[in-house]
N, CA, C, O and the ligand as a Tripos MOL2 file, in Angstrom:
@<TRIPOS>MOLECULE
protein
  293   291    74     0     0
PROTEIN
NO_CHARGES

@<TRIPOS>ATOM
      1 N         -17.7720   -9.0220    8.3420 N.3       1 MET1
      2 CA        -18.2790   -8.5670    9.6010 C.3       1 MET1
      3 C         -19.1670   -7.2700    9.4500 C.2       1 MET1
      4 O         -18.6840   -6.2200    9.0270 O.2       1 MET1
      5 N         -20.4060   -7.3900    9.7930 N.am      2 ALA2
      6 CA        -21.3420   -6.4340    9.6380 C.3       2 ALA2
      7 C         -21.4160   -5.4970   10.7490 C.2       2 ALA2
      8 O         -21.3930   -5.9090   11.9090 O.2       2 ALA2
      9 N         -21.5020   -4.2630   10.4650 N.am      3 PHE3
     10 CA        -21.6370   -3.2060   11.5400 C.3       3 PHE3
     11 C         -23.0750   -2.7070   11.5000 C.2       3 PHE3
     12 O         -23.6750   -2.7120   10.4250 O.2       3 PHE3
     13 N         -23.6630   -2.2730   12.6270 N.am      4 PRO4
     14 CA        -24.9910   -1.6830   12.6480 C.3       4 PRO4
     15 C         -24.9960   -0.4810   11.7510 C.2       4 PRO4
     16 O         -24.0990    0.3620   11.7720 O.2       4 PRO4
     17 N         -26.1280   -0.4310   10.8990 N.am      5 ILE5
     18 CA        -26.3410    0.7630   10.1320 C.3       5 ILE5
     19 C         -27.0560    1.8670   10.9090 C.2       5 ILE5
     20 O         -28.0990    1.6450   11.5240 O.2       5 ILE5
     21 N         -26.4960    2.9990   10.8650 N.am      6 LYS6
     22 CA        -27.1350    4.0920   11.6430 C.3       6 LYS6
     23 C         -27.3630    5.2220   10.5420 C.2       6 LYS6
     24 O         -26.6960    5.2800    9.5090 O.2       6 LYS6
     25 N         -28.3950    6.1270   10.8840 N.am      7 VAL7
     26 CA        -28.5350    7.2940   10.0870 C.3       7 VAL7
     27 C         -27.9390    8.5410   10.6570 C.2       7 VAL7
     28 O         -28.2650    8.8890   11.7920 O.2       7 VAL7
     29 N         -27.1730    9.1700   10.0230 N.am      8 CYS8
     30 CA        -26.5440   10.3420   10.5520 C.3       8 CYS8
     31 C         -27.5600   11.4480   11.0440 C.2       8 CYS8
     32 O         -28.4940   11.8280   10.3380 O.2       8 CYS8
     33 N         -27.3470   11.8520   12.0970 N.am      9 ALA9
     34 CA        -28.3150   12.9710   12.6640 C.3       9 ALA9
     35 C         -27.9880   14.3330   11.9920 C.2       9 ALA9
     36 O         -28.8280   15.2290   12.0750 O.2       9 ALA9
     37 N         -26.9060   14.5310   11.3790 N.am     10 VAL10
     38 CA        -26.5760   15.6950   10.7400 C.3      10 VAL10
     39 C         -26.9790   15.8190    9.2990 C.2      10 VAL10
     40 O         -27.6730   16.7360    8.8590 O.2      10 VAL10
     41 N         -26.4880   14.8220    8.6000 N.am     11 CYS11
     42 CA        -26.6490   14.8910    7.0600 C.3      11 CYS11
     43 C         -27.7650   13.7590    6.5980 C.2      11 CYS11
     44 O         -28.1730   13.7160    5.4380 O.2      11 CYS11
     45 N         -28.1830   12.9140    7.5510 N.am     12 SER12
     46 CA        -29.2470   11.8880    7.1770 C.3      12 SER12
     47 C         -28.6450   10.8190    6.3140 C.2      12 SER12
     48 O         -29.3930   10.0440    5.7180 O.2      12 SER12
     49 N         -27.3150   10.7250    6.2060 N.am     13 GLU13
     50 CA        -26.6990    9.5810    5.4080 C.3      13 GLU13
     51 C         -26.6550    8.3730    6.2610 C.2      13 GLU13
     52 O         -26.4280    8.4410    7.4690 O.2      13 GLU13
     53 N         -26.8730    7.2680    5.6310 N.am     14 GLU14
     54 CA        -26.7080    6.0070    6.3410 C.3      14 GLU14
     55 C         -25.1660    5.7220    6.5540 C.2      14 GLU14
     56 O         -24.3700    6.0710    5.6810 O.2      14 GLU14
     57 N         -24.7720    5.1390    7.6190 N.am     15 PHE15
     58 CA        -23.3140    4.8240    7.7590 C.3      15 PHE15
     59 C         -23.2120    3.6430    8.6800 C.2      15 PHE15
     60 O         -24.1410    3.3600    9.4370 O.2      15 PHE15
     61 N         -22.1080    2.9530    8.6270 N.am     16 GLU16
     62 CA        -21.8230    1.8680    9.4790 C.3      16 GLU16
     63 C         -21.2400    2.2960   10.7590 C.2      16 GLU16
     64 O         -20.2310    3.0010   10.7400 O.2      16 GLU16
     65 N         -21.7880    1.9310   11.8860 N.am     17 LEU17
     66 CA        -21.2930    2.3370   13.1930 C.3      17 LEU17
     67 C         -20.2980    1.2910   13.6150 C.2      17 LEU17
     68 O         -20.5890    0.2150   14.1390 O.2      17 LEU17
     69 N         -18.9610    1.7720   13.2980 N.am     18 LYS18
     70 CA        -17.9330    0.8680   13.5980 C.3      18 LYS18
     71 C         -17.3820    1.1900   14.9430 C.2      18 LYS18
     72 O         -17.3040    2.3360   15.3850 O.2      18 LYS18
     73 N         -16.9680    0.0110   15.6260 N.am     19 PRO19
     74 CA        -16.5830    0.1460   17.0100 C.3      19 PRO19
     75 C         -15.2940    1.0660   16.9450 C.2      19 PRO19
     76 O         -14.5250    0.9060   15.9980 O.2      19 PRO19
     77 N         -15.0340    1.9910   17.8800 N.am     20 GLY20
     78 CA        -13.9220    2.7610   17.9000 C.3      20 GLY20
     79 C         -14.1560    4.0840   17.0460 C.2      20 GLY20
     80 O         -13.3040    4.9720   17.0070 O.2      20 GLY20
     81 N         -15.3470    4.1570   16.3750 N.am     21 LYS21
     82 CA        -15.3790    5.3820   15.5410 C.3      21 LYS21
     83 C         -15.3600    6.6720   16.3280 C.2      21 LYS21
     84 O         -16.1920    6.8110   17.2250 O.2      21 LYS21
     85 N         -14.5800    7.5260   16.1010 N.am     22 PRO22
     86 CA        -14.5290    8.8230   16.8330 C.3      22 PRO22
     87 C         -15.7580    9.6640   16.5990 C.2      22 PRO22
     88 O         -16.4000    9.5930   15.5510 O.2      22 PRO22
     89 N         -16.0510   10.4140   17.5430 N.am     23 GLY23
     90 CA        -17.1710   11.3280   17.5330 C.3      23 GLY23
     91 C         -18.4310   10.7950   17.9280 C.2      23 GLY23
     92 O         -18.4520    9.7730   18.6130 O.2      23 GLY23
     93 N         -19.5300   11.3870   17.5660 N.am     24 PHE24
     94 CA        -20.8090   10.9650   18.1230 C.3      24 PHE24
     95 C         -21.2690    9.6740   17.4110 C.2      24 PHE24
     96 O         -20.9740    9.4710   16.2340 O.2      24 PHE24
     97 N         -21.9940    8.8090   18.1440 N.am     25 ALA25
     98 CA        -22.5360    7.5380   17.5230 C.3      25 ALA25
     99 C         -23.6070    7.8030   16.5460 C.2      25 ALA25
    100 O         -23.7800    6.9870   15.6410 O.2      25 ALA25
    101 N         -24.3450    8.8590   16.6300 N.am     26 ASN26
    102 CA        -25.2850    9.2180   15.6010 C.3      26 ASN26
    103 C         -24.9620   10.0510   14.6380 C.2      26 ASN26
    104 O         -25.8580   10.5930   13.9920 O.2      26 ASN26
    105 N         -23.6800   10.2880   14.3840 N.am     27 ARG27
    106 CA        -23.1570   11.0020   13.2720 C.3      27 ARG27
    107 C         -22.1940   10.1650   12.3540 C.2      27 ARG27
    108 O         -21.3990    9.3620   12.8430 O.2      27 ARG27
    109 N         -22.3020   10.3940   10.9630 N.am     28 CYS28
    110 CA        -21.4890    9.5900   10.0790 C.3      28 CYS28
    111 C         -20.0090   10.2110   10.3590 C.2      28 CYS28
    112 O         -19.8020   11.3040   10.8860 O.2      28 CYS28
    113 N         -19.0080    9.2810    9.8950 N.am     29 PRO29
    114 CA        -17.6980    9.7670    9.9540 C.3      29 PRO29
    115 C         -17.3250   11.2110    9.4890 C.2      29 PRO29
    116 O         -16.5230   11.9370   10.0760 O.2      29 PRO29
    117 N         -17.9860   11.5150    8.4010 N.am     30 ALA30
    118 CA        -17.7590   12.8600    7.9130 C.3      30 ALA30
    119 C         -18.1270   14.0430    8.7800 C.2      30 ALA30
    120 O         -17.4220   15.0420    8.9260 O.2      30 ALA30
    121 N         -19.3030   13.8290    9.3410 N.am     31 CYS31
    122 CA        -19.8280   14.7890   10.2950 C.3      31 CYS31
    123 C         -19.3480   14.5740   11.6910 C.2      31 CYS31
    124 O         -19.7660   15.3240   12.5730 O.2      31 CYS31
    125 N         -18.5520   13.6670   11.9560 N.am     32 SER32
    126 CA        -17.8240   13.4170   13.2320 C.3      32 SER32
    127 C         -16.5890   14.0770   13.3000 C.2      32 SER32
    128 O         -15.9850   14.2180   14.3630 O.2      32 SER32
    129 N         -16.1540   14.5200   12.1380 N.am     33 GLU33
    130 CA        -14.8120   15.0580   12.0730 C.3      33 GLU33
    131 C         -14.8020   16.4750   12.8930 C.2      33 GLU33
    132 O         -15.6870   17.3150   12.7330 O.2      33 GLU33
    133 N         -13.7820   16.6330   13.7210 N.am     34 PRO34
    134 CA        -13.7010   17.9790   14.2720 C.3      34 PRO34
    135 C         -13.3670   18.9940   13.2510 C.2      34 PRO34
    136 O         -12.8690   18.7230   12.1580 O.2      34 PRO34
    137 N         -13.6710   20.1850   13.6730 N.am     35 GLU35
    138 CA        -13.4650   21.2950   12.5620 C.3      35 GLU35
    139 C         -12.0930   21.7040   12.5410 C.2      35 GLU35
    140 O         -11.8480   22.9090   12.5900 O.2      35 GLU35
    141 N         -11.0580   20.7690   12.4670 N.am     36 GLU36
    142 CA         -9.7740   21.1450   12.3440 C.3      36 GLU36
    143 C          -9.4220   21.7450   11.0700 C.2      36 GLU36
    144 O          -8.5090   22.5680   10.9990 O.2      36 GLU36
    145 N         -10.1170   21.3680   10.0260 N.am     37 THR37
    146 CA         -9.7980   21.8040    8.6770 C.3      37 THR37
    147 C         -10.2680   23.2320    8.4490 C.2      37 THR37
    148 O          -9.7970   23.9370    7.5560 O.2      37 THR37
    149 N         -11.2030   23.6260    9.2830 N.am     38 THR38
    150 CA        -11.8290   25.0190    8.9550 C.3      38 THR38
    151 C         -10.8020   25.9770    9.0900 C.2      38 THR38
    152 O         -10.7360   26.7900    8.1680 O.2      38 THR38
    153 N          -9.9360   26.0950   10.0590 N.am     39 PRO39
    154 CA         -9.0690   27.3800   10.1520 C.3      39 PRO39
    155 C          -8.1140   27.3250    8.9480 C.2      39 PRO39
    156 O          -7.7450   28.4050    8.4890 O.2      39 PRO39
    157 N          -7.6860   26.2170    8.4020 N.am     40 VAL40
    158 CA         -6.8140   26.2150    7.2380 C.3      40 VAL40
    159 C          -7.5480   26.6150    6.0160 C.2      40 VAL40
    160 O          -7.0690   27.4540    5.2540 O.2      40 VAL40
    161 N          -8.7170   26.0370    5.7930 N.am     41 ALA41
    162 CA         -9.4670   26.4100    4.7210 C.3      41 ALA41
    163 C          -9.9610   27.9470    4.8320 C.2      41 ALA41
    164 O         -10.1470   28.6150    3.8140 O.2      41 ALA41
    165 N         -10.1450   28.4250    6.0300 N.am     42 LYS42
    166 CA        -10.6020   29.8290    6.1550 C.3      42 LYS42
    167 C          -9.3750   30.7490    5.7530 C.2      42 LYS42
    168 O          -9.4830   31.7140    4.9980 O.2      42 LYS42
    169 N          -8.2720   30.3600    6.3100 N.am     43 ARG43
    170 CA         -7.0290   31.1360    6.0440 C.3      43 ARG43
    171 C          -6.8040   31.2730    4.5090 C.2      43 ARG43
    172 O          -6.5850   32.3730    4.0030 O.2      43 ARG43
    173 N          -6.8670   30.0660    3.7490 N.am     44 GLY44
    174 CA         -6.7730   30.1520    2.2460 C.3      44 GLY44
    175 C          -7.8060   31.0830    1.7250 C.2      44 GLY44
    176 O          -7.5710   31.9310    0.8640 O.2      44 GLY44
    177 N          -9.0220   30.8760    2.3150 N.am     45 MET45
    178 CA        -10.1450   31.7200    1.7040 C.3      45 MET45
    179 C          -9.8340   33.2050    1.8050 C.2      45 MET45
    180 O          -9.9910   34.0430    0.9170 O.2      45 MET45
    181 N          -9.3910   33.3820    2.9710 N.am     46 ASP46
    182 CA         -9.0380   34.9250    3.3000 C.3      46 ASP46
    183 C          -8.1680   35.4480    2.2370 C.2      46 ASP46
    184 O          -8.4720   36.4620    1.6090 O.2      46 ASP46
    185 N          -7.0690   34.7670    2.0170 N.am     47 ALA47
    186 CA         -6.0510   35.2730    1.0910 C.3      47 ALA47
    187 C          -6.6480   35.3930   -0.1330 C.2      47 ALA47
    188 O          -6.4920   36.4340   -0.7710 O.2      47 ALA47
    189 N          -7.3930   34.3770   -0.6160 N.am     48 ASP48
    190 CA         -8.1090   34.3360   -1.9490 C.3      48 ASP48
    191 C          -9.0810   35.4750   -2.0590 C.2      48 ASP48
    192 O          -9.1780   36.1010   -3.1150 O.2      48 ASP48
    193 N          -9.8460   35.7810   -0.9430 N.am     49 GLU49
    194 CA        -10.8600   36.6990   -1.0070 C.3      49 GLU49
    195 C         -10.1870   38.0660   -1.1410 C.2      49 GLU49
    196 O         -10.6260   38.9160   -1.9150 O.2      49 GLU49
    197 N          -9.1530   38.2540   -0.3990 N.am     50 ARG50
    198 CA         -8.3940   39.4840   -0.4570 C.3      50 ARG50
    199 C          -7.9700   39.7050   -1.8850 C.2      50 ARG50
    200 O          -8.2010   40.7970   -2.4030 O.2      50 ARG50
    201 N          -7.3820   38.7780   -2.5390 N.am     51 THR51
    202 CA         -6.7900   38.8560   -3.7990 C.3      51 THR51
    203 C          -7.9500   39.2000   -4.7560 C.2      51 THR51
    204 O          -7.8190   40.1800   -5.4890 O.2      51 THR51
    205 N          -9.0640   38.4680   -4.7990 N.am     52 SER52
    206 CA        -10.0730   38.6230   -5.6550 C.3      52 SER52
    207 C         -10.8540   40.0400   -5.4490 C.2      52 SER52
    208 O         -11.3290   40.7020   -6.3720 O.2      52 SER52
    209 N         -10.8950   40.3560   -4.1630 N.am     53 GLN53
    210 CA        -11.4930   41.6590   -3.9640 C.3      53 GLN53
    211 C         -10.5500   42.8130   -4.5900 C.2      53 GLN53
    212 O         -11.0020   43.7540   -5.2420 O.2      53 GLN53
    213 N          -9.2630   42.6270   -4.3240 N.am     54 LYS54
    214 CA         -8.2380   43.5700   -4.9260 C.3      54 LYS54
    215 C          -8.5370   43.6240   -6.4720 C.2      54 LYS54
    216 O          -8.6090   44.6970   -7.0730 O.2      54 LYS54
    217 N          -8.7000   42.4400   -7.0580 N.am     55 GLU55
    218 CA         -8.7670   42.3360   -8.4360 C.3      55 GLU55
    219 C         -10.1750   42.9860   -8.8830 C.2      55 GLU55
    220 O         -10.2530   43.6400   -9.9230 O.2      55 GLU55
    221 N         -11.1570   42.7920   -8.1350 N.am     56 ALA56
    222 CA        -12.4990   43.3500   -8.4770 C.3      56 ALA56
    223 C         -12.3770   44.7640   -8.3850 C.2      56 ALA56
    224 O         -12.9860   45.4660   -9.1930 O.2      56 ALA56
    225 N         -11.6350   45.2880   -7.4630 N.am     57 ASN57
    226 CA        -11.5510   46.8710   -7.2120 C.3      57 ASN57
    227 C         -10.8660   47.3070   -8.4280 C.2      57 ASN57
    228 O         -11.3310   48.2410   -9.0820 O.2      57 ASN57
    229 N          -9.7920   46.7000   -8.7830 N.am     58 GLU58
    230 CA         -8.9740   47.1150   -9.9430 C.3      58 GLU58
    231 C          -9.8020   47.1080  -11.1510 C.2      58 GLU58
    232 O          -9.8080   48.1010  -11.8790 O.2      58 GLU58
    233 N         -10.5170   46.0490  -11.4300 N.am     59 ALA59
    234 CA        -11.4250   45.8720  -12.5500 C.3      59 ALA59
    235 C         -12.4130   47.0950  -12.5230 C.2      59 ALA59
    236 O         -12.6000   47.7690  -13.5370 O.2      59 ALA59
    237 N         -13.0440   47.3600  -11.3180 N.am     60 ARG60
    238 CA        -14.0020   48.4140  -11.3140 C.3      60 ARG60
    239 C         -13.3960   49.8020  -11.6700 C.2      60 ARG60
    240 O         -13.9920   50.6410  -12.3460 O.2      60 ARG60
    241 N         -12.1130   49.9640  -11.1320 N.am     61 ARG61
    242 CA        -11.5570   51.1790  -11.4370 C.3      61 ARG61
    243 C         -11.3280   51.4150  -12.8550 C.2      61 ARG61
    244 O         -11.6360   52.4710  -13.4090 O.2      61 ARG61
    245 N         -10.7350   50.3330  -13.4890 N.am     62 GLN62
    246 CA        -10.5020   50.3010  -14.8830 C.3      62 GLN62
    247 C         -11.8350   50.5660  -15.6770 C.2      62 GLN62
    248 O         -11.8100   51.3430  -16.6320 O.2      62 GLN62
    249 N         -12.8940   49.9920  -15.3350 N.am     63 ALA63
    250 CA        -14.0900   50.1180  -16.0460 C.3      63 ALA63
    251 C         -14.5810   51.5310  -16.0560 C.2      63 ALA63
    252 O         -15.0400   52.1000  -17.0470 O.2      63 ALA63
    253 N         -14.4240   52.1180  -14.6900 N.am     64 MET64
    254 CA        -14.7360   53.4750  -14.4850 C.3      64 MET64
    255 C         -13.9470   54.4160  -15.4380 C.2      64 MET64
    256 O         -14.4800   55.3300  -16.0680 O.2      64 MET64
    257 N         -12.6940   54.1210  -15.4810 N.am     65 ARG65
    258 CA        -11.7430   54.8590  -16.1580 C.3      65 ARG65
    259 C         -12.1600   54.8330  -17.6500 C.2      65 ARG65
    260 O         -12.2500   55.8700  -18.3080 O.2      65 ARG65
    261 N         -12.4100   53.6070  -18.1500 N.am     66 ASN66
    262 CA        -12.7520   53.4650  -19.5730 C.3      66 ASN66
    263 C         -13.9980   54.4080  -19.8910 C.2      66 ASN66
    264 O         -14.0290   55.2170  -20.8180 O.2      66 ASN66
    265 N         -15.0410   54.1690  -18.9530 N.am     67 LEU67
    266 CA        -16.2830   54.9650  -19.1540 C.3      67 LEU67
    267 C         -15.9890   56.3440  -19.1670 C.2      67 LEU67
    268 O         -16.5800   57.0250  -20.0040 O.2      67 LEU67
    269 N         -15.1270   56.9310  -18.3400 N.am     68 LEU68
    270 CA        -14.8640   58.4190  -18.3390 C.3      68 LEU68
    271 C         -14.0760   58.7090  -19.6550 C.2      68 LEU68
    272 O         -14.3790   59.7030  -20.3160 O.2      68 LEU68
    273 N         -13.1710   57.9550  -20.0170 N.am     69 TYR69
    274 CA        -12.5350   58.2520  -21.2420 C.3      69 TYR69
    275 C         -13.4400   58.3530  -22.4350 C.2      69 TYR69
    276 O         -13.3800   59.2360  -23.2900 O.2      69 TYR69
    277 N         -14.3040   57.3300  -22.3980 N.am     70 ARG70
    278 CA        -15.1960   57.1070  -23.5670 C.3      70 ARG70
    279 C         -16.1180   58.4450  -23.7340 C.2      70 ARG70
    280 O         -16.4180   58.9600  -24.8110 O.2      70 ARG70
    281 N         -16.5130   58.9090  -22.3980 N.am     71 LYS71
    282 CA        -17.4080   60.0810  -22.3500 C.3      71 LYS71
    283 C         -16.6440   61.3060  -22.8710 C.2      71 LYS71
    284 O         -17.1740   62.1400  -23.6060 O.2      71 LYS71
    285 N         -15.3410   61.3730  -22.4440 N.am     72 ASP72
    286 CA        -14.5200   62.4820  -22.9620 C.3      72 ASP72
    287 C         -14.3490   62.6220  -24.3450 C.2      72 ASP72
    288 O         -14.4030   63.7260  -24.8850 O.2      72 ASP72
    289 N         -14.1410   61.5470  -24.9760 N.am     73 SER73
    290 CA        -13.7320   61.5820  -26.4260 C.3      73 SER73
    291 C         -14.9600   61.6160  -27.3190 C.2      73 SER73
    292 O         -14.8330   61.6480  -28.5430 O.2      73 SER73
    293 ZN        -23.2580   12.8580    8.4130 Zn       74 ZN74
@<TRIPOS>BOND
     1     1     2 1
     2     2     3 1
     3     3     4 2
     4     3     5 am
     5     5     6 1
     6     6     7 1
     7     7     8 2
     8     7     9 am
     9     9    10 1
    10    10    11 1
    11    11    12 2
    12    11    13 am
    13    13    14 1
    14    14    15 1
    15    15    16 2
    16    15    17 am
    17    17    18 1
    18    18    19 1
    19    19    20 2
    20    19    21 am
    21    21    22 1
    22    22    23 1
    23    23    24 2
    24    23    25 am
    25    25    26 1
    26    26    27 1
    27    27    28 2
    28    27    29 am
    29    29    30 1
    30    30    31 1
    31    31    32 2
    32    31    33 am
    33    33    34 1
    34    34    35 1
    35    35    36 2
    36    35    37 am
    37    37    38 1
    38    38    39 1
    39    39    40 2
    40    39    41 am
    41    41    42 1
    42    42    43 1
    43    43    44 2
    44    43    45 am
    45    45    46 1
    46    46    47 1
    47    47    48 2
    48    47    49 am
    49    49    50 1
    50    50    51 1
    51    51    52 2
    52    51    53 am
    53    53    54 1
    54    54    55 1
    55    55    56 2
    56    55    57 am
    57    57    58 1
    58    58    59 1
    59    59    60 2
    60    59    61 am
    61    61    62 1
    62    62    63 1
    63    63    64 2
    64    63    65 am
    65    65    66 1
    66    66    67 1
    67    67    68 2
    68    67    69 am
    69    69    70 1
    70    70    71 1
    71    71    72 2
    72    71    73 am
    73    73    74 1
    74    74    75 1
    75    75    76 2
    76    75    77 am
    77    77    78 1
    78    78    79 1
    79    79    80 2
    80    79    81 am
    81    81    82 1
    82    82    83 1
    83    83    84 2
    84    83    85 am
    85    85    86 1
    86    86    87 1
    87    87    88 2
    88    87    89 am
    89    89    90 1
    90    90    91 1
    91    91    92 2
    92    91    93 am
    93    93    94 1
    94    94    95 1
    95    95    96 2
    96    95    97 am
    97    97    98 1
    98    98    99 1
    99    99   100 2
   100    99   101 am
   101   101   102 1
   102   102   103 1
   103   103   104 2
   104   103   105 am
   105   105   106 1
   106   106   107 1
   107   107   108 2
   108   107   109 am
   109   109   110 1
   110   110   111 1
   111   111   112 2
   112   111   113 am
   113   113   114 1
   114   114   115 1
   115   115   116 2
   116   115   117 am
   117   117   118 1
   118   118   119 1
   119   119   120 2
   120   119   121 am
   121   121   122 1
   122   122   123 1
   123   123   124 2
   124   123   125 am
   125   125   126 1
   126   126   127 1
   127   127   128 2
   128   127   129 am
   129   129   130 1
   130   130   131 1
   131   131   132 2
   132   131   133 am
   133   133   134 1
   134   134   135 1
   135   135   136 2
   136   135   137 am
   137   137   138 1
   138   138   139 1
   139   139   140 2
   140   139   141 am
   141   141   142 1
   142   142   143 1
   143   143   144 2
   144   143   145 am
   145   145   146 1
   146   146   147 1
   147   147   148 2
   148   147   149 am
   149   149   150 1
   150   150   151 1
   151   151   152 2
   152   151   153 am
   153   153   154 1
   154   154   155 1
   155   155   156 2
   156   155   157 am
   157   157   158 1
   158   158   159 1
   159   159   160 2
   160   159   161 am
   161   161   162 1
   162   162   163 1
   163   163   164 2
   164   163   165 am
   165   165   166 1
   166   166   167 1
   167   167   168 2
   168   167   169 am
   169   169   170 1
   170   170   171 1
   171   171   172 2
   172   171   173 am
   173   173   174 1
   174   174   175 1
   175   175   176 2
   176   175   177 am
   177   177   178 1
   178   178   179 1
   179   179   180 2
   180   179   181 am
   181   181   182 1
   182   182   183 1
   183   183   184 2
   184   183   185 am
   185   185   186 1
   186   186   187 1
   187   187   188 2
   188   187   189 am
   189   189   190 1
   190   190   191 1
   191   191   192 2
   192   191   193 am
   193   193   194 1
   194   194   195 1
   195   195   196 2
   196   195   197 am
   197   197   198 1
   198   198   199 1
   199   199   200 2
   200   199   201 am
   201   201   202 1
   202   202   203 1
   203   203   204 2
   204   203   205 am
   205   205   206 1
   206   206   207 1
   207   207   208 2
   208   207   209 am
   209   209   210 1
   210   210   211 1
   211   211   212 2
   212   211   213 am
   213   213   214 1
   214   214   215 1
   215   215   216 2
   216   215   217 am
   217   217   218 1
   218   218   219 1
   219   219   220 2
   220   219   221 am
   221   221   222 1
   222   222   223 1
   223   223   224 2
   224   223   225 am
   225   225   226 1
   226   226   227 1
   227   227   228 2
   228   227   229 am
   229   229   230 1
   230   230   231 1
   231   231   232 2
   232   231   233 am
   233   233   234 1
   234   234   235 1
   235   235   236 2
   236   235   237 am
   237   237   238 1
   238   238   239 1
   239   239   240 2
   240   239   241 am
   241   241   242 1
   242   242   243 1
   243   243   244 2
   244   243   245 am
   245   245   246 1
   246   246   247 1
   247   247   248 2
   248   247   249 am
   249   249   250 1
   250   250   251 1
   251   251   252 2
   252   251   253 am
   253   253   254 1
   254   254   255 1
   255   255   256 2
   256   255   257 am
   257   257   258 1
   258   258   259 1
   259   259   260 2
   260   259   261 am
   261   261   262 1
   262   262   263 1
   263   263   264 2
   264   263   265 am
   265   265   266 1
   266   266   267 1
   267   267   268 2
   268   267   269 am
   269   269   270 1
   270   270   271 1
   271   271   272 2
   272   271   273 am
   273   273   274 1
   274   274   275 1
   275   275   276 2
   276   275   277 am
   277   277   278 1
   278   278   279 1
   279   279   280 2
   280   279   281 am
   281   281   282 1
   282   282   283 1
   283   283   284 2
   284   283   285 am
   285   285   286 1
   286   286   287 1
   287   287   288 2
   288   287   289 am
   289   289   290 1
   290   290   291 1
   291   291   292 2
@<TRIPOS>SUBSTRUCTURE
     1 MET1         2 RESIDUE 1 A MET
     2 ALA2         6 RESIDUE 1 A ALA
     3 PHE3        10 RESIDUE 1 A PHE
     4 PRO4        14 RESIDUE 1 A PRO
     5 ILE5        18 RESIDUE 1 A ILE
     6 LYS6        22 RESIDUE 1 A LYS
     7 VAL7        26 RESIDUE 1 A VAL
     8 CYS8        30 RESIDUE 1 A CYS
     9 ALA9        34 RESIDUE 1 A ALA
    10 VAL10       38 RESIDUE 1 A VAL
    11 CYS11       42 RESIDUE 1 A CYS
    12 SER12       46 RESIDUE 1 A SER
    13 GLU13       50 RESIDUE 1 A GLU
    14 GLU14       54 RESIDUE 1 A GLU
    15 PHE15       58 RESIDUE 1 A PHE
    16 GLU16       62 RESIDUE 1 A GLU
    17 LEU17       66 RESIDUE 1 A LEU
    18 LYS18       70 RESIDUE 1 A LYS
    19 PRO19       74 RESIDUE 1 A PRO
    20 GLY20       78 RESIDUE 1 A GLY
    21 LYS21       82 RESIDUE 1 A LYS
    22 PRO22       86 RESIDUE 1 A PRO
    23 GLY23       90 RESIDUE 1 A GLY
    24 PHE24       94 RESIDUE 1 A PHE
    25 ALA25       98 RESIDUE 1 A ALA
    26 ASN26      102 RESIDUE 1 A ASN
    27 ARG27      106 RESIDUE 1 A ARG
    28 CYS28      110 RESIDUE 1 A CYS
    29 PRO29      114 RESIDUE 1 A PRO
    30 ALA30      118 RESIDUE 1 A ALA
    31 CYS31      122 RESIDUE 1 A CYS
    32 SER32      126 RESIDUE 1 A SER
    33 GLU33      130 RESIDUE 1 A GLU
    34 PRO34      134 RESIDUE 1 A PRO
    35 GLU35      138 RESIDUE 1 A GLU
    36 GLU36      142 RESIDUE 1 A GLU
    37 THR37      146 RESIDUE 1 A THR
    38 THR38      150 RESIDUE 1 A THR
    39 PRO39      154 RESIDUE 1 A PRO
    40 VAL40      158 RESIDUE 1 A VAL
    41 ALA41      162 RESIDUE 1 A ALA
    42 LYS42      166 RESIDUE 1 A LYS
    43 ARG43      170 RESIDUE 1 A ARG
    44 GLY44      174 RESIDUE 1 A GLY
    45 MET45      178 RESIDUE 1 A MET
    46 ASP46      182 RESIDUE 1 A ASP
    47 ALA47      186 RESIDUE 1 A ALA
    48 ASP48      190 RESIDUE 1 A ASP
    49 GLU49      194 RESIDUE 1 A GLU
    50 ARG50      198 RESIDUE 1 A ARG
    51 THR51      202 RESIDUE 1 A THR
    52 SER52      206 RESIDUE 1 A SER
    53 GLN53      210 RESIDUE 1 A GLN
    54 LYS54      214 RESIDUE 1 A LYS
    55 GLU55      218 RESIDUE 1 A GLU
    56 ALA56      222 RESIDUE 1 A ALA
    57 ASN57      226 RESIDUE 1 A ASN
    58 GLU58      230 RESIDUE 1 A GLU
    59 ALA59      234 RESIDUE 1 A ALA
    60 ARG60      238 RESIDUE 1 A ARG
    61 ARG61      242 RESIDUE 1 A ARG
    62 GLN62      246 RESIDUE 1 A GLN
    63 ALA63      250 RESIDUE 1 A ALA
    64 MET64      254 RESIDUE 1 A MET
    65 ARG65      258 RESIDUE 1 A ARG
    66 ASN66      262 RESIDUE 1 A ASN
    67 LEU67      266 RESIDUE 1 A LEU
    68 LEU68      270 RESIDUE 1 A LEU
    69 TYR69      274 RESIDUE 1 A TYR
    70 ARG70      278 RESIDUE 1 A ARG
    71 LYS71      282 RESIDUE 1 A LYS
    72 ASP72      286 RESIDUE 1 A ASP
    73 SER73      290 RESIDUE 1 A SER
    74 ZN74       293 GROUP 0 **** ****
């Protein structure tokens, strides 16, 4: 059974317009998906970001300390 081929208005990918496809008819399934995943991904990124920022600060502090010690000795 063939479905009409459409070009996604968002990512320009061709996709089969299947009956009952959720979202816009001119968007591929991937681009039709509601942004439900965003909050979860964002929350995870925030935690990661905070961790990496803390690590970066720690590394910077350590580097500064090393630099100062090297200057002193
Ligand atoms: Zn798309």
